[in-house]
C-alpha positions as CSV (number, residue, x, y, z in Angstrom):
1,Q,8.2,-15.5,12.1
2,V,6.9,-12.4,13.7
3,Q,3.7,-12.3,15.8
4,L,1.6,-9.3,16.7
5,V,-1.0,-9.6,19.5
6,E,-3.6,-6.9,20.2
7,S,-5.3,-6.4,23.5
8,G,-7.6,-3.8,25.1
9,G,-10.7,-4.0,22.9
10,G,-14.2,-4.2,24.4
11,L,-17.6,-2.5,24.8
12,V,-17.7,1.2,25.7
13,Q,-20.4,3.9,25.8
14,P,-20.2,6.9,23.5
15,G,-17.8,9.5,24.9
16,G,-15.8,6.8,26.7
17,S,-12.2,5.8,26.2
18,L,-10.3,2.6,25.4
19,K,-6.6,1.9,25.0
20,L,-5.4,-0.7,22.5
21,S,-2.0,-2.3,22.8
22,C,-0.1,-4.4,20.3
23,T,3.0,-6.4,21.2
24,A,5.4,-7.9,18.7
25,S,7.5,-10.9,19.3
26,G,9.3,-13.7,17.4
27,S,12.1,-13.7,14.9
28,I,14.5,-10.8,14.5
29,Y,12.7,-8.0,12.7
30,T,13.2,-4.3,12.0
31,F,10.0,-2.3,11.7
32,Y,10.1,1.1,10.2
33,E,6.4,1.7,10.6
34,M,3.7,0.5,12.9
35,G,0.1,1.4,13.1
36,W,-3.6,0.5,13.3
37,Y,-6.3,-0.2,10.7
38,R,-9.9,-1.0,11.4
39,Q,-12.8,-2.7,9.6
40,P,-16.3,-1.5,10.5
41,P,-19.2,-3.9,10.0
42,G,-19.9,-4.3,6.3
43,K,-17.1,-2.0,5.2
44,Q,-13.5,-2.2,4.0
45,R,-10.5,-2.0,6.2
46,E,-9.3,1.6,6.6
47,L,-6.2,3.2,8.1
48,V,-6.7,4.7,11.6
49,A,-3.2,5.8,12.6
50,E,0.5,5.1,11.8
51,I,3.8,6.0,13.3
52,T,7.2,6.0,11.6
53,S,10.8,5.7,12.5
54,S,11.1,9.4,12.8
55,V,8.2,9.3,15.3
56,N,6.0,11.1,12.8
57,T,2.4,10.2,13.1
58,N,-0.5,10.2,10.6
59,Y,-4.2,9.9,11.5
60,A,-7.4,9.4,9.6
61,D,-9.4,12.6,9.5
62,S,-12.3,10.9,11.4
63,V,-10.1,10.2,14.5
64,K,-7.9,13.3,14.6
65,G,-8.0,15.0,18.0
66,R,-9.5,11.9,19.6
67,F,-7.0,9.1,19.0
68,T,-3.3,9.1,19.9
69,I,-0.8,6.6,18.6
70,S,2.5,5.9,20.4
71,R,5.2,3.2,20.4
72,D,8.2,2.2,22.5
73,N,11.8,2.8,21.3
74,A,12.4,-0.9,20.8
75,W,9.5,-1.2,18.3
76,T,8.0,-4.0,20.3
77,T,4.7,-2.2,21.3
78,V,2.4,0.2,19.7
79,T,-0.6,1.6,21.5
80,L,-3.7,3.5,20.4
81,Q,-5.4,5.7,23.0
82,M,-9.0,6.3,21.9
83,D,-10.9,9.0,23.6
84,N,-14.4,10.5,23.0
85,L,-15.5,7.4,21.2
86,I,-18.5,7.5,18.9
87,F,-20.7,4.9,17.4
88,E,-18.8,5.1,14.1
89,D,-15.7,3.8,15.8
90,T,-17.2,0.4,16.2
91,A,-15.0,-2.0,14.2
92,V,-12.4,-4.7,14.4
93,Y,-9.0,-3.0,15.0
94,Y,-5.9,-4.6,13.6
95,C,-2.3,-3.6,14.3
96,Y,0.5,-4.0,11.9
97,G,4.3,-3.6,11.7
98,R,6.0,-3.0,8.4
99,T,9.5,-4.1,7.4
100,I,11.3,-3.5,4.1
101,V,10.2,-7.0,3.1
102,R,6.5,-7.2,4.2
103,A,3.9,-6.2,6.7
104,Y,2.8,-8.3,9.6
105,W,-0.7,-8.2,11.1
106,G,-2.3,-9.0,14.4
107,Q,-5.5,-11.1,14.6
108,G,-7.7,-8.1,15.4
109,T,-9.6,-6.9,18.5
110,Q,-13.2,-5.9,18.6
111,V,-14.2,-2.4,19.7
112,T,-17.9,-1.8,20.2
113,V,-19.3,1.7,21.0
114,S,-22.9,1.3,22.2
115,S,-25.2,2.9,24.7
C-alpha cells in the first residue's frame, strides 16, 4: 500500500506565501504523474497543478504565474510553492500520485487565506 502525506498548510494573509509538500512511502510503486487538487468550501474538487515523468507541468488558469509545482527525481516528494495567495485559494489541498493501475491520494491539508 502506498501512503501520501501532505504538510505545510495553514492560515496566511492575502499576498502571502505557503509551500505544500507531499511525501510518498510504502509498497513499491512507479508514479508517472504527481500533482495537487483542491476543494474550496461548498465546491467540487479541482485540479491545481500536475507534473509528469517528462517534467512537464500543467496549471489551472487561476494559479498560473503564482504557483509552482516540483518533484524530486525519485518520485517520493511533490511540492507546491504558492505565492501571492488570494481569498479564492482557500481550500483543502490534496496531493496525488498516479500509476498505470490507479491513483493514490493524501488526506488533505487546509489552506486558509484570510486577513
